[in-house]
C-alpha positions as CSV (number, residue, x, y, z in Angstrom):
1,M,23.0,-9.6,16.9
2,H,20.5,-11.2,14.4
3,R,20.2,-9.7,10.9
4,P,16.8,-8.5,9.8
5,D,16.3,-11.5,7.5
6,E,17.0,-13.8,10.5
7,L,14.5,-11.9,12.6
8,R,11.9,-12.2,9.9
9,D,12.4,-16.0,9.7
10,L,11.9,-16.1,13.5
11,A,8.7,-14.2,13.2
12,E,7.4,-16.3,10.3
13,S,8.1,-19.5,12.1
14,Y,6.4,-18.3,15.2
15,L,3.3,-17.1,13.3
16,A,3.2,-20.4,11.3
17,E,3.2,-22.4,14.5
18,L,0.9,-20.1,16.5
19,A,-1.8,-22.1,18.2
20,L,-5.1,-20.4,17.8
21,T,-7.8,-20.5,20.5
22,P,-9.7,-23.8,20.1
23,E,-13.0,-22.1,20.7
24,L,-12.7,-20.4,17.3
25,H,-13.6,-23.7,15.7
26,G,-13.9,-23.3,11.9
27,Q,-13.4,-19.6,12.1
28,A,-9.7,-20.4,12.6
29,E,-9.4,-21.2,8.9
30,S,-10.0,-17.6,7.8
31,V,-7.7,-16.3,10.6
32,R,-4.9,-18.6,9.5
33,Y,-5.6,-17.6,5.8
34,A,-5.1,-13.9,6.7
35,L,-1.8,-14.7,8.4
36,T,-0.4,-16.7,5.5
37,M,-1.1,-14.3,2.7
38,G,2.5,-12.9,2.8
39,G,3.7,-9.5,3.9
40,K,7.1,-8.1,4.8
41,R,6.6,-8.5,8.6
42,V,8.3,-5.1,9.0
43,R,6.6,-4.4,12.4
44,P,7.6,-7.7,14.1
45,V,11.1,-7.4,12.8
46,I,11.4,-3.9,14.3
47,C,10.0,-5.3,17.5
48,L,12.5,-8.2,17.7
49,A,15.4,-5.9,16.7
50,T,14.5,-3.4,19.3
51,A,14.2,-6.0,22.0
52,E,17.6,-7.4,21.1
53,A,19.3,-4.0,21.0
54,A,17.8,-3.3,24.4
55,G,19.4,-6.4,25.9
56,A,16.7,-9.1,25.6
57,E,16.8,-12.3,23.5
58,P,14.6,-11.8,20.5
59,E,12.8,-15.1,21.2
60,R,11.5,-13.5,24.4
61,A,9.8,-10.8,22.3
62,L,8.2,-13.2,19.8
63,P,4.7,-13.1,21.4
64,A,4.8,-9.2,21.5
65,A,6.0,-9.1,17.9
66,A,3.3,-11.5,16.8
67,A,0.7,-9.5,18.6
68,V,1.7,-6.3,16.7
69,E,1.5,-8.3,13.4
70,L,-1.9,-9.7,14.3
71,V,-3.3,-6.2,15.0
72,H,-1.8,-5.1,11.6
73,N,-3.6,-8.0,9.9
74,F,-6.8,-7.3,11.7
75,S,-6.7,-3.8,10.2
76,L,-6.1,-5.1,6.7
77,V,-8.9,-7.7,6.9
78,H,-11.4,-5.0,7.9
79,D,-10.0,-2.4,5.6
80,D,-10.6,-4.7,2.6
81,L,-14.3,-5.1,3.4
82,P,-16.9,-3.7,0.9
83,A,-18.0,-1.1,3.5
84,L,-14.5,0.3,3.6
85,D,-12.0,-0.1,0.7
86,N,-13.9,-2.9,-1.1
87,D,-10.7,-4.6,-2.1
88,E,-11.1,-8.1,-3.5
89,V,-7.3,-8.7,-3.7
90,R,-4.7,-8.5,-1.0
91,R,-1.0,-9.3,-1.8
92,G,-1.9,-11.1,-5.0
93,N,-4.5,-13.3,-3.3
94,P,-8.3,-13.0,-2.8
95,S,-8.9,-10.8,0.3
96,V,-10.4,-12.6,3.3
97,W,-13.9,-11.4,2.5
98,A,-13.6,-12.3,-1.2
99,R,-12.4,-15.8,-0.2
100,H,-14.6,-16.5,2.9
101,G,-17.5,-14.0,2.7
102,E,-18.1,-10.7,4.4
103,A,-19.5,-12.1,7.7
104,T,-16.6,-14.5,8.2
105,A,-14.1,-11.8,7.4
106,V,-15.6,-9.5,10.1
107,L,-15.2,-12.3,12.6
108,A,-11.7,-13.1,11.3
109,G,-10.6,-9.5,12.0
110,D,-12.2,-9.7,15.4
111,A,-10.4,-12.9,16.2
112,L,-7.0,-11.6,15.0
113,L,-7.5,-8.6,17.3
114,V,-8.3,-10.6,20.4
115,E,-5.6,-13.2,19.7
116,A,-3.2,-10.3,19.6
117,F,-4.1,-9.3,23.1
118,R,-4.0,-12.8,24.3
119,L,-0.4,-12.9,23.3
120,A,0.4,-9.4,24.7
121,L,-1.1,-10.3,28.0
122,S,1.1,-13.4,28.3
123,Y,3.8,-11.3,29.8
124,P,4.1,-10.7,33.6
125,T,3.8,-6.9,33.0
126,P,0.5,-5.5,31.7
127,S,2.4,-2.7,30.0
128,V,2.8,-4.7,26.8
129,G,-1.0,-5.0,26.5
130,R,-1.5,-1.4,27.4
131,E,1.0,-0.2,24.8
132,L,-0.7,-2.3,22.1
133,A,-4.2,-1.1,23.1
134,Q,-3.3,2.5,22.9
135,A,-1.7,2.1,19.5
136,T,-4.6,0.1,18.2
137,L,-7.1,2.8,19.3
138,G,-4.9,5.4,17.6
139,M,-4.9,3.4,14.4
140,I,-8.7,3.0,14.5
141,G,-9.0,6.7,15.1
142,G,-6.8,7.4,12.1
143,Q,-8.9,5.1,10.0
144,Y,-12.0,7.0,11.0
145,L,-10.4,10.3,10.1
146,D,-9.5,8.8,6.7
147,I,-12.9,7.4,5.7
148,T,-14.7,10.5,6.9
149,G,-12.3,13.0,5.5
150,T,-12.1,14.8,8.8
151,A,-8.3,14.7,9.5
152,P,-7.1,18.2,10.6
153,D,-3.9,17.7,8.6
154,E,-1.9,15.1,6.7
155,A,0.6,14.6,9.6
156,T,-2.1,13.8,12.1
157,L,-3.8,11.3,9.8
158,H,-0.6,9.3,9.2
159,R,0.7,9.6,12.7
160,L,-2.4,7.8,13.8
161,K,-3.3,5.5,10.9
162,T,0.2,4.2,10.3
163,G,2.6,5.6,12.9
164,C,0.9,4.3,16.0
165,L,1.6,0.7,15.2
166,F,5.2,1.3,14.2
167,A,5.8,3.2,17.4
168,A,4.2,0.3,19.3
169,S,6.6,-2.1,17.6
170,V,9.3,-0.3,19.5
171,G,7.3,0.4,22.6
172,V,6.2,-3.2,23.4
173,A,9.8,-4.4,22.9
174,L,11.0,-1.9,25.5
175,W,8.6,-3.4,28.1
176,V,9.6,-6.9,27.1
177,A,13.3,-6.0,27.6
178,D,12.5,-4.4,31.0
179,V,13.8,-1.0,30.0
180,P,12.7,1.4,32.7
181,E,10.2,4.0,31.6
182,R,12.6,6.9,32.5
183,E,15.1,5.5,30.0
184,Q,12.7,4.9,27.1
185,A,12.5,8.5,25.6
186,R,15.3,8.1,23.1
187,W,14.0,4.8,21.9
188,R,10.5,6.2,21.5
189,A,11.8,9.2,19.6
190,F,13.2,6.7,17.1
191,G,9.9,4.8,17.0
192,D,8.0,7.9,16.2
193,E,10.0,8.4,13.0
194,L,9.3,5.0,11.5
195,G,5.7,5.3,10.6
196,L,6.2,8.5,8.7
197,L,9.1,7.0,6.8
198,F,7.1,3.9,5.9
199,Q,4.1,5.9,4.8
200,I,6.0,8.4,2.6
201,V,7.8,5.6,0.8
202,D,4.6,3.7,0.5
203,D,3.0,6.7,-1.2
204,I,6.0,7.1,-3.5
205,L,5.6,3.5,-4.6
206,D,1.8,3.9,-5.1
207,G,1.9,7.4,-6.5
208,D,-0.6,8.9,-4.1
209,G,-0.7,10.5,-0.6
210,Y,2.5,12.5,-0.1
211,V,3.2,12.3,-3.9
212,L,-0.1,14.1,-4.7
213,S,0.5,16.8,-2.0
214,H,4.3,17.3,-2.4
215,G,5.1,15.9,-5.8
216,A,7.4,12.9,-6.4
217,D,10.6,14.8,-5.8
218,G,9.2,16.5,-2.7
219,A,8.0,13.2,-1.3
220,R,11.4,11.7,-1.8
221,V,13.0,14.6,0.1
222,L,10.5,14.1,3.0
223,A,11.4,10.4,3.0
224,D,15.1,11.1,3.1
225,E,14.6,13.6,5.9
226,A,12.6,11.1,7.9
227,A,15.3,8.4,7.5
228,D,18.0,10.9,8.5
229,R,16.0,11.8,11.7
230,A,15.5,8.1,12.5
231,H,19.3,7.5,12.1
232,A,20.0,10.5,14.3
233,R,17.6,9.2,17.0
234,L,19.5,5.9,17.0
235,E,22.8,7.6,17.4
236,D,21.4,9.1,20.7
237,I,20.8,5.6,22.1
238,A,23.6,4.0,24.2
239,A,23.3,0.5,22.7
240,D,24.2,-1.5,19.6
241,T,21.5,-0.2,17.2
242,S,23.2,-1.3,14.0
243,V,20.4,-3.7,13.0
244,L,17.8,-1.1,13.5
245,A,19.9,1.3,11.4
246,E,19.9,-1.4,8.7
247,I,16.1,-1.7,8.9
248,V,15.8,2.1,8.5
249,A,18.0,2.0,5.4
250,G,15.9,-0.8,4.0
251,L,12.7,1.0,4.6
252,A,14.0,4.2,2.9
253,A,15.3,2.3,-0.1
254,R,12.5,-0.2,-0.6
255,T,11.1,-0.6,-4.1
256,F,8.0,-2.7,-3.4
């Protein structure tokens, strides 16, 4: 089994060497910029680790893992735009719109999204693409609820805005590994816990979200409970999920 840092290196190498569609012409520069701005690559690592735990070589899951990461970056590029969060800095660098202009940034996000589906549709089964499409639509719906302030509750907002793509990181890997749908429930129960765990810890680090609604100590309790549930879900799976357990522990304990 590959360790999380080894899986991250695999994902980084694949993304660095990813051949973008030639028809993008000069637009590819801003797309490449968005992909090389850093990031923890948590979602592709989860995808690769899930695929390997389910019996597939992680290299086989690289296109799916990269597709999830491209969708994530598409969301960041568009979130940073003046019409949404108006962020000029992303991961210590000028955001895509601040570096390349708003119009180019809109197109960069569009290109990232479509390149993601080009990768997802490279598999014999259409299920990888369908899984990613459903997750992307959920993420967009969550973003809408956020910017309009119309979310029915905090759990729904974060399940859509953050959780969908984490769940898809597990889901696409199951299709790549040819796990029959009837055997996916336990894996998916695990995937459903990841987004909440990530979001709560993110809010603890930023001092907002769950910290504002539950207090710092309350948010920490919620994060620990989410991590415990994720570990419990892994124990229900008849496979070597030790690397996934290591990832959960890392998400719960992260400090940046």
